[in-house]
Backbone as XML, in Angstrom:
<?xml version="1.0"?>
<chain id="A" units="angstrom">
  <residue number="1" name="MET">
    <atom name="N" x="-2.144" y="17.702" z="7.510"/>
    <atom name="CA" x="-1.423" y="17.713" z="6.438"/>
    <atom name="C" x="-0.831" y="16.463" z="5.931"/>
  </residue>
  <residue number="2" name="GLY">
    <atom name="N" x="-0.312" y="16.374" z="4.815"/>
    <atom name="CA" x="0.168" y="15.128" z="4.243"/>
    <atom name="C" x="1.622" y="15.041" z="4.699"/>
  </residue>
  <residue number="3" name="ALA">
    <atom name="N" x="2.409" y="13.971" z="4.200"/>
    <atom name="CA" x="3.685" y="13.878" z="4.526"/>
    <atom name="C" x="4.561" y="15.018" z="3.947"/>
  </residue>
  <residue number="4" name="THR">
    <atom name="N" x="5.661" y="15.287" z="4.739"/>
    <atom name="CA" x="6.426" y="16.468" z="4.352"/>
    <atom name="C" x="7.911" y="15.887" z="3.879"/>
  </residue>
  <residue number="5" name="ALA">
    <atom name="N" x="8.460" y="16.885" z="3.181"/>
    <atom name="CA" x="9.847" y="16.562" z="2.674"/>
    <atom name="C" x="10.959" y="16.302" z="3.799"/>
  </residue>
  <residue number="6" name="ASP">
    <atom name="N" x="10.614" y="16.849" z="5.028"/>
    <atom name="CA" x="11.503" y="16.816" z="6.023"/>
    <atom name="C" x="11.447" y="15.497" z="6.903"/>
  </residue>
  <residue number="7" name="GLY">
    <atom name="N" x="10.387" y="14.638" z="6.527"/>
    <atom name="CA" x="10.235" y="13.278" z="7.021"/>
    <atom name="C" x="9.115" y="13.070" z="7.956"/>
  </residue>
  <residue number="8" name="ASN">
    <atom name="N" x="8.256" y="14.185" z="8.133"/>
    <atom name="CA" x="7.233" y="14.014" z="8.981"/>
    <atom name="C" x="6.062" y="13.177" z="8.164"/>
  </residue>
  <residue number="9" name="TYR">
    <atom name="N" x="5.476" y="12.264" z="8.887"/>
    <atom name="CA" x="4.495" y="11.455" z="8.274"/>
    <atom name="C" x="3.095" y="12.328" z="8.218"/>
  </residue>
  <residue number="10" name="ALA">
    <atom name="N" x="2.182" y="11.785" z="7.211"/>
    <atom name="CA" x="0.917" y="12.312" z="7.242"/>
    <atom name="C" x="0.194" y="12.354" z="8.513"/>
  </residue>
  <residue number="11" name="HIS">
    <atom name="N" x="-0.519" y="13.328" z="8.667"/>
    <atom name="CA" x="-1.519" y="13.553" z="9.768"/>
    <atom name="C" x="-0.716" y="13.631" z="11.083"/>
  </residue>
  <residue number="12" name="THR">
    <atom name="N" x="0.491" y="14.100" z="11.200"/>
    <atom name="CA" x="1.210" y="14.372" z="12.390"/>
    <atom name="C" x="1.364" y="15.807" z="12.495"/>
  </residue>
  <residue number="13" name="PRO">
    <atom name="N" x="1.536" y="16.528" z="13.719"/>
    <atom name="CA" x="1.690" y="17.839" z="13.816"/>
    <atom name="C" x="2.956" y="18.437" z="13.058"/>
  </residue>
  <residue number="14" name="ALA">
    <atom name="N" x="2.742" y="19.499" z="12.422"/>
    <atom name="CA" x="3.925" y="20.071" z="11.657"/>
    <atom name="C" x="4.902" y="20.828" z="12.689"/>
  </residue>
  <residue number="15" name="SER">
    <atom name="N" x="4.308" y="21.692" z="13.456"/>
    <atom name="CA" x="5.001" y="22.510" z="14.389"/>
    <atom name="C" x="4.058" y="23.270" z="15.128"/>
  </residue>
  <residue number="16" name="HIS">
    <atom name="N" x="4.634" y="24.154" z="16.140"/>
    <atom name="CA" x="3.855" y="25.002" z="17.062"/>
    <atom name="C" x="4.047" y="26.350" z="16.463"/>
  </residue>
  <residue number="17" name="GLY">
    <atom name="N" x="2.965" y="26.948" z="15.911"/>
    <atom name="CA" x="3.133" y="28.362" z="15.459"/>
    <atom name="C" x="4.115" y="28.435" z="14.229"/>
  </residue>
  <residue number="18" name="THR">
    <atom name="N" x="5.155" y="29.302" z="14.401"/>
    <atom name="CA" x="6.085" y="29.517" z="13.514"/>
    <atom name="C" x="7.488" y="28.670" z="13.821"/>
  </residue>
  <residue number="19" name="THR">
    <atom name="N" x="7.328" y="27.893" z="14.961"/>
    <atom name="CA" x="8.526" y="27.323" z="15.412"/>
    <atom name="C" x="8.882" y="26.104" z="14.490"/>
  </residue>
  <residue number="20" name="PRO">
    <atom name="N" x="10.072" y="25.826" z="14.089"/>
    <atom name="CA" x="10.352" y="24.748" z="13.266"/>
    <atom name="C" x="9.901" y="23.448" z="13.929"/>
  </residue>
  <residue number="21" name="ALA">
    <atom name="N" x="9.658" y="22.512" z="13.142"/>
    <atom name="CA" x="9.253" y="21.194" z="13.609"/>
    <atom name="C" x="10.397" y="20.643" z="14.389"/>
  </residue>
  <residue number="22" name="SER">
    <atom name="N" x="10.239" y="19.883" z="15.522"/>
    <atom name="CA" x="11.294" y="19.418" z="16.369"/>
    <atom name="C" x="12.352" y="18.697" z="15.592"/>
  </residue>
  <residue number="23" name="GLY">
    <atom name="N" x="12.133" y="17.698" z="14.551"/>
    <atom name="CA" x="13.078" y="17.002" z="13.912"/>
    <atom name="C" x="13.897" y="17.729" z="12.866"/>
  </residue>
  <residue number="24" name="SER">
    <atom name="N" x="13.425" y="18.924" z="12.633"/>
    <atom name="CA" x="14.182" y="19.760" z="11.578"/>
    <atom name="C" x="15.264" y="20.750" z="12.309"/>
  </residue>
  <residue number="25" name="MET">
    <atom name="N" x="15.245" y="20.803" z="13.588"/>
    <atom name="CA" x="16.213" y="21.594" z="14.248"/>
    <atom name="C" x="17.625" y="20.929" z="14.668"/>
  </residue>
  <residue number="26" name="THR">
    <atom name="N" x="18.285" y="20.756" z="13.592"/>
    <atom name="CA" x="19.463" y="19.893" z="13.753"/>
    <atom name="C" x="20.732" y="20.711" z="14.049"/>
  </residue>
  <residue number="27" name="GLN">
    <atom name="N" x="20.665" y="22.039" z="13.678"/>
    <atom name="CA" x="21.860" y="22.924" z="13.862"/>
    <atom name="C" x="21.910" y="23.712" z="15.152"/>
  </residue>
  <residue number="28" name="GLY">
    <atom name="N" x="21.101" y="23.369" z="16.126"/>
    <atom name="CA" x="20.973" y="24.038" z="17.356"/>
    <atom name="C" x="19.931" y="25.264" z="17.423"/>
  </residue>
  <residue number="29" name="VAL">
    <atom name="N" x="19.772" y="25.723" z="18.643"/>
    <atom name="CA" x="18.626" y="26.681" z="18.855"/>
    <atom name="C" x="19.008" y="27.964" z="18.123"/>
  </residue>
  <residue number="30" name="THR">
    <atom name="N" x="20.254" y="28.430" z="18.107"/>
    <atom name="CA" x="20.643" y="29.744" z="17.615"/>
    <atom name="C" x="20.284" y="29.732" z="16.072"/>
  </residue>
  <residue number="31" name="ALA">
    <atom name="N" x="20.651" y="28.566" z="15.337"/>
    <atom name="CA" x="20.299" y="28.560" z="13.905"/>
    <atom name="C" x="18.918" y="28.376" z="13.628"/>
  </residue>
  <residue number="32" name="ALA">
    <atom name="N" x="18.187" y="27.764" z="14.540"/>
    <atom name="CA" x="16.649" y="27.591" z="14.459"/>
    <atom name="C" x="15.983" y="29.084" z="14.598"/>
  </residue>
  <residue number="33" name="ILE">
    <atom name="N" x="16.462" y="29.801" z="15.630"/>
    <atom name="CA" x="16.039" y="31.204" z="15.794"/>
    <atom name="C" x="16.229" y="32.104" z="14.540"/>
  </residue>
  <residue number="34" name="LEU">
    <atom name="N" x="17.541" y="31.950" z="14.087"/>
    <atom name="CA" x="17.851" y="32.697" z="12.931"/>
    <atom name="C" x="17.003" y="32.354" z="11.666"/>
  </residue>
  <residue number="35" name="SER">
    <atom name="N" x="16.810" y="31.141" z="11.623"/>
    <atom name="CA" x="15.858" y="30.684" z="10.382"/>
    <atom name="C" x="14.486" y="31.211" z="10.609"/>
  </residue>
  <residue number="36" name="ASN">
    <atom name="N" x="13.866" y="31.084" z="11.861"/>
    <atom name="CA" x="12.592" y="31.408" z="12.095"/>
    <atom name="C" x="12.471" y="32.831" z="11.849"/>
  </residue>
  <residue number="37" name="CYS">
    <atom name="N" x="13.418" y="33.731" z="12.300"/>
    <atom name="CA" x="13.364" y="35.187" z="12.109"/>
    <atom name="C" x="13.435" y="35.611" z="10.680"/>
  </residue>
  <residue number="38" name="LYS">
    <atom name="N" x="13.623" y="34.789" z="9.761"/>
    <atom name="CA" x="13.788" y="35.073" z="8.279"/>
    <atom name="C" x="12.286" y="35.237" z="7.521"/>
  </residue>
  <residue number="39" name="MET">
    <atom name="N" x="11.455" y="34.581" z="8.364"/>
    <atom name="CA" x="10.032" y="34.480" z="7.682"/>
    <atom name="C" x="9.463" y="35.825" z="7.688"/>
  </residue>
  <residue number="40" name="PRO">
    <atom name="N" x="8.602" y="36.315" z="6.782"/>
    <atom name="CA" x="7.978" y="37.555" z="6.660"/>
    <atom name="C" x="6.810" y="37.622" z="7.771"/>
  </residue>
  <residue number="41" name="MET">
    <atom name="N" x="7.303" y="37.990" z="9.018"/>
    <atom name="CA" x="6.276" y="38.001" z="10.106"/>
    <atom name="C" x="5.097" y="38.932" z="9.903"/>
  </residue>
  <residue number="42" name="HIS">
    <atom name="N" x="5.312" y="40.037" z="9.008"/>
    <atom name="CA" x="4.145" y="41.019" z="8.738"/>
    <atom name="C" x="2.906" y="40.217" z="8.086"/>
  </residue>
  <residue number="43" name="ARG">
    <atom name="N" x="3.209" y="39.028" z="7.661"/>
    <atom name="CA" x="2.110" y="38.284" z="6.973"/>
    <atom name="C" x="1.445" y="37.394" z="7.947"/>
  </residue>
  <residue number="44" name="PHE">
    <atom name="N" x="1.717" y="37.261" z="9.066"/>
    <atom name="CA" x="1.108" y="36.440" z="9.952"/>
    <atom name="C" x="0.033" y="37.339" z="10.787"/>
  </residue>
  <residue number="45" name="THR">
    <atom name="N" x="-1.311" y="36.944" z="10.601"/>
    <atom name="CA" x="-2.315" y="37.789" z="11.188"/>
    <atom name="C" x="-2.203" y="37.491" z="12.695"/>
  </residue>
  <residue number="46" name="GLY">
    <atom name="N" x="-2.071" y="38.584" z="13.557"/>
    <atom name="CA" x="-2.090" y="38.457" z="14.857"/>
    <atom name="C" x="-0.654" y="38.156" z="15.435"/>
  </residue>
  <residue number="47" name="GLY">
    <atom name="N" x="0.458" y="37.971" z="14.449"/>
    <atom name="CA" x="1.739" y="37.813" z="14.951"/>
    <atom name="C" x="2.157" y="36.372" z="14.776"/>
  </residue>
  <residue number="48" name="GLY">
    <atom name="N" x="3.386" y="36.152" z="14.679"/>
    <atom name="CA" x="4.036" y="34.809" z="14.573"/>
    <atom name="C" x="4.556" y="34.344" z="15.844"/>
  </residue>
  <residue number="49" name="SER">
    <atom name="N" x="3.766" y="33.349" z="16.416"/>
    <atom name="CA" x="4.180" y="32.897" z="17.780"/>
    <atom name="C" x="5.134" y="31.593" z="17.694"/>
  </residue>
  <residue number="50" name="SER">
    <atom name="N" x="6.196" y="31.732" z="18.435"/>
    <atom name="CA" x="7.206" y="30.568" z="18.306"/>
    <atom name="C" x="7.354" y="30.106" z="19.718"/>
  </residue>
  <residue number="51" name="MET">
    <atom name="N" x="7.736" y="28.738" z="19.894"/>
    <atom name="CA" x="7.889" y="28.141" z="21.279"/>
    <atom name="C" x="9.071" y="27.364" z="21.183"/>
  </residue>
  <residue number="52" name="TRP">
    <atom name="N" x="10.124" y="27.526" z="22.199"/>
    <atom name="CA" x="11.353" y="26.989" z="22.311"/>
    <atom name="C" x="11.441" y="26.281" z="23.537"/>
  </residue>
  <residue number="53" name="ASP">
    <atom name="N" x="11.761" y="24.934" z="23.572"/>
    <atom name="CA" x="11.916" y="24.208" z="24.755"/>
    <atom name="C" x="13.298" y="24.069" z="25.193"/>
  </residue>
  <residue number="54" name="PHE">
    <atom name="N" x="13.826" y="24.398" z="26.390"/>
    <atom name="CA" x="15.178" y="24.306" z="26.740"/>
    <atom name="C" x="15.329" y="23.234" z="27.859"/>
  </residue>
  <residue number="55" name="ASP">
    <atom name="N" x="16.512" y="22.584" z="27.923"/>
    <atom name="CA" x="16.835" y="21.602" z="28.903"/>
    <atom name="C" x="16.846" y="22.350" z="30.175"/>
  </residue>
  <residue number="56" name="GLU">
    <atom name="N" x="16.119" y="21.892" z="31.236"/>
    <atom name="CA" x="16.078" y="22.653" z="32.582"/>
    <atom name="C" x="17.428" y="22.660" z="33.218"/>
  </residue>
  <residue number="57" name="ASN">
    <atom name="N" x="18.411" y="21.666" z="32.901"/>
    <atom name="CA" x="19.735" y="21.672" z="33.421"/>
    <atom name="C" x="20.670" y="22.594" z="32.927"/>
  </residue>
  <residue number="58" name="TRP">
    <atom name="N" x="20.282" y="23.198" z="31.722"/>
    <atom name="CA" x="21.177" y="23.920" z="30.925"/>
    <atom name="C" x="20.733" y="25.459" z="30.981"/>
  </residue>
  <residue number="59" name="ILE">
    <atom name="N" x="19.541" y="25.719" z="30.860"/>
    <atom name="CA" x="19.028" y="27.122" z="30.668"/>
    <atom name="C" x="19.137" y="27.809" z="31.966"/>
  </residue>
  <residue number="60" name="ASN">
    <atom name="N" x="19.399" y="29.040" z="31.764"/>
    <atom name="CA" x="19.427" y="29.938" z="33.100"/>
    <atom name="C" x="18.801" y="31.283" z="32.696"/>
  </residue>
  <residue number="61" name="GLU">
    <atom name="N" x="18.663" y="32.090" z="33.644"/>
    <atom name="CA" x="17.956" y="33.464" z="33.341"/>
    <atom name="C" x="18.739" y="34.389" z="32.312"/>
  </residue>
  <residue number="62" name="LYS">
    <atom name="N" x="20.065" y="34.332" z="32.607"/>
    <atom name="CA" x="20.986" y="35.196" z="31.639"/>
    <atom name="C" x="20.976" y="34.717" z="30.238"/>
  </residue>
  <residue number="63" name="LEU">
    <atom name="N" x="21.054" y="33.338" z="30.117"/>
    <atom name="CA" x="21.009" y="32.781" z="28.846"/>
    <atom name="C" x="19.713" y="32.915" z="28.011"/>
  </residue>
  <residue number="64" name="MET">
    <atom name="N" x="18.512" y="32.708" z="28.707"/>
    <atom name="CA" x="17.263" y="32.924" z="28.284"/>
    <atom name="C" x="17.094" y="34.402" z="27.802"/>
  </residue>
  <residue number="65" name="GLY">
    <atom name="N" x="17.656" y="35.320" z="28.647"/>
    <atom name="CA" x="17.556" y="36.767" z="28.287"/>
    <atom name="C" x="18.192" y="37.036" z="27.040"/>
  </residue>
  <residue number="66" name="SER">
    <atom name="N" x="19.453" y="36.440" z="26.768"/>
    <atom name="CA" x="20.087" y="36.662" z="25.487"/>
    <atom name="C" x="19.418" y="36.037" z="24.352"/>
  </residue>
  <residue number="67" name="PHE">
    <atom name="N" x="18.780" y="34.881" z="24.489"/>
    <atom name="CA" x="18.015" y="34.412" z="23.357"/>
    <atom name="C" x="16.904" y="35.271" z="22.991"/>
  </residue>
  <residue number="68" name="LEU">
    <atom name="N" x="16.101" y="35.859" z="24.036"/>
    <atom name="CA" x="15.004" y="36.634" z="23.952"/>
    <atom name="C" x="15.380" y="37.965" z="23.249"/>
  </residue>
  <residue number="69" name="LYS">
    <atom name="N" x="16.529" y="38.611" z="23.585"/>
    <atom name="CA" x="16.917" y="39.958" z="23.102"/>
    <atom name="C" x="17.322" y="39.740" z="21.588"/>
  </residue>
  <residue number="70" name="SER">
    <atom name="N" x="17.980" y="38.565" z="21.300"/>
    <atom name="CA" x="18.482" y="38.316" z="19.965"/>
    <atom name="C" x="17.186" y="38.148" z="19.148"/>
  </residue>
  <residue number="71" name="PHE">
    <atom name="N" x="16.128" y="37.342" z="19.517"/>
    <atom name="CA" x="14.999" y="36.897" z="18.780"/>
    <atom name="C" x="14.242" y="38.178" z="18.381"/>
  </residue>
  <residue number="72" name="LEU">
    <atom name="N" x="14.122" y="39.123" z="19.466"/>
    <atom name="CA" x="13.329" y="40.336" z="19.024"/>
    <atom name="C" x="14.081" y="41.261" z="18.209"/>
  </residue>
  <residue number="73" name="SER">
    <atom name="N" x="15.458" y="41.349" z="18.473"/>
    <atom name="CA" x="16.245" y="42.249" z="17.675"/>
    <atom name="C" x="16.256" y="41.750" z="16.076"/>
  </residue>
  <residue number="74" name="LEU">
    <atom name="N" x="16.033" y="40.592" z="15.918"/>
    <atom name="CA" x="16.002" y="39.919" z="14.534"/>
    <atom name="C" x="14.621" y="39.995" z="13.895"/>
  </residue>
  <residue number="75" name="GLY">
    <atom name="N" x="13.608" y="40.523" z="14.583"/>
    <atom name="CA" x="12.330" y="40.860" z="14.023"/>
    <atom name="C" x="11.297" y="39.642" z="14.475"/>
  </residue>
  <residue number="76" name="GLY">
    <atom name="N" x="11.706" y="38.764" z="15.429"/>
    <atom name="CA" x="10.801" y="37.825" z="15.941"/>
    <atom name="C" x="9.640" y="38.608" z="16.781"/>
  </residue>
  <residue number="77" name="GLN">
    <atom name="N" x="8.493" y="37.951" z="16.830"/>
    <atom name="CA" x="7.426" y="38.595" z="17.483"/>
    <atom name="C" x="7.007" y="38.141" z="18.794"/>
  </residue>
  <residue number="78" name="MET">
    <atom name="N" x="6.705" y="36.801" z="18.868"/>
    <atom name="CA" x="6.311" y="36.145" z="20.124"/>
    <atom name="C" x="7.200" y="34.998" z="20.555"/>
  </residue>
  <residue number="79" name="PHE">
    <atom name="N" x="7.811" y="35.026" z="21.632"/>
    <atom name="CA" x="8.877" y="34.077" z="21.958"/>
    <atom name="C" x="8.302" y="33.396" z="23.248"/>
  </residue>
  <residue number="80" name="GLN">
    <atom name="N" x="8.063" y="32.089" z="23.249"/>
    <atom name="CA" x="7.808" y="31.409" z="24.514"/>
    <atom name="C" x="8.860" y="30.422" z="24.790"/>
  </residue>
  <residue number="81" name="GLY">
    <atom name="N" x="9.724" y="30.987" z="25.724"/>
    <atom name="CA" x="10.731" y="29.978" z="26.170"/>
    <atom name="C" x="10.370" y="28.968" z="27.278"/>
  </residue>
  <residue number="82" name="ASN">
    <atom name="N" x="10.390" y="27.811" z="27.133"/>
    <atom name="CA" x="10.106" y="26.893" z="28.311"/>
    <atom name="C" x="11.214" y="26.105" z="28.753"/>
  </residue>
  <residue number="83" name="SER">
    <atom name="N" x="11.345" y="25.828" z="29.983"/>
    <atom name="CA" x="12.214" y="24.814" z="30.629"/>
    <atom name="C" x="11.381" y="23.598" z="30.733"/>
  </residue>
  <residue number="84" name="SER">
    <atom name="N" x="11.967" y="22.644" z="30.026"/>
    <atom name="CA" x="11.111" y="21.408" z="29.930"/>
    <atom name="C" x="11.569" y="20.249" z="30.811"/>
  </residue>
  <residue number="85" name="ILE">
    <atom name="N" x="10.779" y="19.457" z="31.128"/>
    <atom name="CA" x="10.862" y="18.233" z="31.934"/>
    <atom name="C" x="11.417" y="17.171" z="31.069"/>
  </residue>
  <residue number="86" name="ASP">
    <atom name="N" x="12.261" y="16.484" z="31.642"/>
    <atom name="CA" x="12.946" y="15.291" z="30.889"/>
    <atom name="C" x="11.893" y="14.288" z="30.383"/>
  </residue>
  <residue number="87" name="PRO">
    <atom name="N" x="12.214" y="13.825" z="29.110"/>
    <atom name="CA" x="11.221" y="12.764" z="28.467"/>
    <atom name="C" x="10.998" y="11.558" z="29.417"/>
  </residue>
  <residue number="88" name="GLU">
    <atom name="N" x="11.987" y="11.062" z="30.051"/>
    <atom name="CA" x="11.767" y="9.896" z="30.951"/>
    <atom name="C" x="10.700" y="10.106" z="31.965"/>
  </residue>
  <residue number="89" name="THR">
    <atom name="N" x="10.818" y="11.240" z="32.675"/>
    <atom name="CA" x="9.706" y="11.576" z="33.666"/>
    <atom name="C" x="8.363" y="11.641" z="32.911"/>
  </residue>
  <residue number="90" name="LEU">
    <atom name="N" x="8.321" y="12.158" z="31.921"/>
    <atom name="CA" x="6.950" y="12.259" z="31.047"/>
    <atom name="C" x="6.525" y="10.868" z="30.670"/>
  </residue>
  <residue number="91" name="LYS">
    <atom name="N" x="7.396" y="10.029" z="30.373"/>
    <atom name="CA" x="7.132" y="8.621" z="29.967"/>
    <atom name="C" x="6.613" y="7.800" z="31.290"/>
  </residue>
  <residue number="92" name="LYS">
    <atom name="N" x="7.193" y="8.064" z="32.371"/>
    <atom name="CA" x="6.721" y="7.543" z="33.549"/>
    <atom name="C" x="5.397" y="8.015" z="33.925"/>
  </residue>
  <residue number="93" name="ALA">
    <atom name="N" x="5.032" y="9.328" z="33.583"/>
    <atom name="CA" x="3.635" y="9.878" z="33.902"/>
    <atom name="C" x="2.671" y="9.160" z="32.951"/>
  </residue>
  <residue number="94" name="GLN">
    <atom name="N" x="3.026" y="8.896" z="31.754"/>
    <atom name="CA" x="2.040" y="8.161" z="30.976"/>
    <atom name="C" x="1.793" y="6.759" z="31.446"/>
  </residue>
  <residue number="95" name="GLU">
    <atom name="N" x="2.805" y="6.049" z="32.052"/>
    <atom name="CA" x="2.596" y="4.724" z="32.687"/>
    <atom name="C" x="1.853" y="4.728" z="33.989"/>
  </residue>
  <residue number="96" name="ASN">
    <atom name="N" x="2.187" y="5.752" z="34.868"/>
    <atom name="CA" x="1.473" y="5.882" z="36.195"/>
    <atom name="C" x="0.917" y="7.224" z="36.454"/>
  </residue>
  <residue number="97" name="PRO">
    <atom name="N" x="-0.233" y="7.560" z="35.714"/>
    <atom name="CA" x="-0.718" y="8.978" z="35.789"/>
    <atom name="C" x="-0.976" y="9.450" z="37.259"/>
  </residue>
  <residue number="98" name="GLY">
    <atom name="N" x="-1.398" y="8.417" z="38.076"/>
    <atom name="CA" x="-1.781" y="8.825" z="39.448"/>
    <atom name="C" x="-0.688" y="9.345" z="40.263"/>
  </residue>
  <residue number="99" name="ASP">
    <atom name="N" x="0.494" y="8.954" z="39.897"/>
    <atom name="CA" x="1.791" y="9.495" z="40.623"/>
    <atom name="C" x="2.192" y="10.813" z="40.130"/>
  </residue>
  <residue number="100" name="TYR">
    <atom name="N" x="1.574" y="11.342" z="39.067"/>
    <atom name="CA" x="2.144" y="12.578" z="38.432"/>
    <atom name="C" x="0.948" y="13.689" z="38.184"/>
  </residue>
  <residue number="101" name="LEU">
    <atom name="N" x="0.027" y="13.683" z="39.101"/>
    <atom name="CA" x="-1.090" y="14.553" z="38.988"/>
    <atom name="C" x="-0.587" y="15.985" z="39.032"/>
  </residue>
  <residue number="102" name="HIS">
    <atom name="N" x="0.587" y="16.310" z="39.582"/>
    <atom name="CA" x="1.075" y="17.599" z="39.784"/>
    <atom name="C" x="1.801" y="18.140" z="38.662"/>
  </residue>
  <residue number="103" name="LEU">
    <atom name="N" x="2.121" y="17.247" z="37.579"/>
    <atom name="CA" x="2.981" y="17.638" z="36.510"/>
    <atom name="C" x="2.338" y="18.543" z="35.591"/>
  </residue>
  <residue number="104" name="ILE">
    <atom name="N" x="2.762" y="19.871" z="35.373"/>
    <atom name="CA" x="2.202" y="20.819" z="34.527"/>
    <atom name="C" x="3.154" y="21.080" z="33.331"/>
  </residue>
  <residue number="105" name="VAL">
    <atom name="N" x="2.629" y="21.117" z="32.033"/>
    <atom name="CA" x="3.261" y="21.348" z="30.955"/>
    <atom name="C" x="2.847" y="22.461" z="30.210"/>
  </residue>
  <residue number="106" name="ARG">
    <atom name="N" x="3.563" y="22.893" z="29.267"/>
    <atom name="CA" x="3.244" y="24.019" z="28.232"/>
    <atom name="C" x="2.795" y="23.455" z="26.938"/>
  </residue>
  <residue number="107" name="VAL">
    <atom name="N" x="1.527" y="23.739" z="26.488"/>
    <atom name="CA" x="1.093" y="23.278" z="25.330"/>
    <atom name="C" x="0.661" y="24.529" z="24.492"/>
  </residue>
  <residue number="108" name="GLY">
    <atom name="N" x="1.468" y="24.766" z="23.492"/>
    <atom name="CA" x="1.204" y="25.842" z="22.459"/>
    <atom name="C" x="0.207" y="26.851" z="22.849"/>
  </residue>
  <residue number="109" name="GLY">
    <atom name="N" x="0.582" y="27.593" z="23.902"/>
    <atom name="CA" x="-0.263" y="28.776" z="24.221"/>
    <atom name="C" x="-0.837" y="28.668" z="25.670"/>
  </residue>
  <residue number="110" name="PHE">
    <atom name="N" x="-0.959" y="27.443" z="26.322"/>
    <atom name="CA" x="-1.572" y="27.325" z="27.496"/>
    <atom name="C" x="-0.850" y="26.154" z="28.299"/>
  </residue>
  <residue number="111" name="SER">
    <atom name="N" x="-1.186" y="26.291" z="29.571"/>
    <atom name="CA" x="-0.438" y="25.164" z="30.428"/>
    <atom name="C" x="-1.666" y="24.284" z="30.828"/>
  </residue>
  <residue number="112" name="ALA">
    <atom name="N" x="-1.199" y="22.994" z="31.032"/>
    <atom name="CA" x="-2.120" y="21.886" z="31.411"/>
    <atom name="C" x="-1.454" y="20.845" z="32.229"/>
  </residue>
  <residue number="113" name="HIS">
    <atom name="N" x="-2.275" y="19.979" z="32.980"/>
    <atom name="CA" x="-1.782" y="18.902" z="33.645"/>
    <atom name="C" x="-1.409" y="17.759" z="32.552"/>
  </residue>
  <residue number="114" name="PHE">
    <atom name="N" x="-0.189" y="17.292" z="32.528"/>
    <atom name="CA" x="0.322" y="16.383" z="31.533"/>
    <atom name="C" x="-0.727" y="15.170" z="31.536"/>
  </residue>
  <residue number="115" name="VAL">
    <atom name="N" x="-1.066" y="14.768" z="32.559"/>
    <atom name="CA" x="-1.902" y="13.381" z="32.624"/>
    <atom name="C" x="-3.257" y="13.599" z="32.258"/>
  </residue>
  <residue number="116" name="ASP">
    <atom name="N" x="-3.784" y="14.751" z="31.990"/>
    <atom name="CA" x="-5.037" y="15.099" z="31.503"/>
    <atom name="C" x="-5.088" y="15.275" z="30.025"/>
  </residue>
  <residue number="117" name="LEU">
    <atom name="N" x="-3.966" y="15.250" z="29.458"/>
    <atom name="CA" x="-3.750" y="15.592" z="27.943"/>
    <atom name="C" x="-4.021" y="14.206" z="27.143"/>
  </residue>
  <residue number="118" name="ASP">
    <atom name="N" x="-4.649" y="14.352" z="25.948"/>
    <atom name="CA" x="-4.798" y="13.175" z="24.978"/>
    <atom name="C" x="-3.364" y="12.617" z="24.809"/>
  </residue>
  <residue number="119" name="ARG">
    <atom name="N" x="-3.205" y="11.305" z="24.677"/>
    <atom name="CA" x="-2.077" y="10.588" z="24.401"/>
    <atom name="C" x="-1.285" y="11.177" z="23.296"/>
  </residue>
  <residue number="120" name="SER">
    <atom name="N" x="-1.941" y="11.621" z="22.248"/>
    <atom name="CA" x="-1.139" y="12.113" z="20.971"/>
    <atom name="C" x="-0.570" y="13.360" z="21.474"/>
  </residue>
  <residue number="121" name="VAL">
    <atom name="N" x="-1.072" y="14.329" z="22.248"/>
    <atom name="CA" x="-0.421" y="15.394" z="22.762"/>
    <atom name="C" x="0.766" y="15.228" z="23.521"/>
  </residue>
  <residue number="122" name="GLN">
    <atom name="N" x="0.521" y="14.251" z="24.604"/>
    <atom name="CA" x="1.564" y="13.775" z="25.441"/>
    <atom name="C" x="2.779" y="13.435" z="24.532"/>
  </residue>
  <residue number="123" name="ASP">
    <atom name="N" x="2.517" y="12.502" z="23.706"/>
    <atom name="CA" x="3.647" y="12.045" z="22.726"/>
    <atom name="C" x="4.340" y="13.184" z="22.044"/>
  </residue>
  <residue number="124" name="ASP">
    <atom name="N" x="3.689" y="14.199" z="21.570"/>
    <atom name="CA" x="4.176" y="15.311" z="21.024"/>
    <atom name="C" x="5.129" y="16.073" z="21.902"/>
  </residue>
  <residue number="125" name="ILE">
    <atom name="N" x="4.718" y="16.210" z="23.142"/>
    <atom name="CA" x="5.467" y="16.956" z="24.190"/>
    <atom name="C" x="6.711" y="16.143" z="24.465"/>
  </residue>
  <residue number="126" name="ILE">
    <atom name="N" x="6.603" y="14.900" z="24.578"/>
    <atom name="CA" x="7.744" y="13.977" z="24.822"/>
    <atom name="C" x="8.836" y="14.095" z="23.701"/>
  </residue>
  <residue number="127" name="ASN">
    <atom name="N" x="8.392" y="14.278" z="22.471"/>
    <atom name="CA" x="9.273" y="14.171" z="21.454"/>
    <atom name="C" x="9.738" y="15.553" z="20.942"/>
  </residue>
  <residue number="128" name="ARG">
    <atom name="N" x="9.374" y="16.659" z="21.682"/>
    <atom name="CA" x="9.897" y="17.901" z="21.349"/>
    <atom name="C" x="11.333" y="18.070" z="21.510"/>
  </residue>
  <residue number="129" name="CYS">
    <atom name="N" x="11.996" y="18.953" z="20.596"/>
    <atom name="CA" x="13.380" y="19.174" z="20.765"/>
    <atom name="C" x="13.656" y="19.913" z="21.917"/>
  </residue>
  <residue number="130" name="ARG">
    <atom name="N" x="14.535" y="19.422" z="22.934"/>
    <atom name="CA" x="14.976" y="20.294" z="23.952"/>
    <atom name="C" x="16.377" y="20.899" z="23.858"/>
  </residue>
  <residue number="131" name="HIS">
    <atom name="N" x="16.469" y="22.054" z="23.670"/>
    <atom name="CA" x="17.760" y="22.697" z="23.425"/>
    <atom name="C" x="18.654" y="22.726" z="24.486"/>
  </residue>
  <residue number="132" name="SER">
    <atom name="N" x="19.986" y="22.235" z="24.327"/>
    <atom name="CA" x="20.984" y="22.338" z="25.352"/>
    <atom name="C" x="22.399" y="22.406" z="24.717"/>
  </residue>
  <residue number="133" name="VAL">
    <atom name="N" x="23.424" y="22.375" z="25.515"/>
    <atom name="CA" x="24.716" y="22.501" z="24.889"/>
    <atom name="C" x="25.031" y="21.125" z="24.239"/>
  </residue>
</chain>
């Protein structure tokens, strides 16, 4: 798609499913989920999938459960909550892929070895918004 009003350049990914683009989530994950759930989900053939990345040092089972319950009670349909790897580790994996063959990441609906992904997909994963306090 072309450049968008929120600052995305032409020919860059807009978002994953119904998830707000990373750069547009400036008010925190709760506000982003509230905004996401305002969309008319019945218009999405097969459902509206959303992906939320959480800082692995912040998220826990109880907090993730609260997000999921809220999301579903607000009319959300598919919630993919991910505990994400810090961006510095991912950048090191780009520089030295042989040292990070074990690193698996979530890519919009499937998991993959980070070092096997195209550089543009790796960069997108590095630049994702990681929700934390």
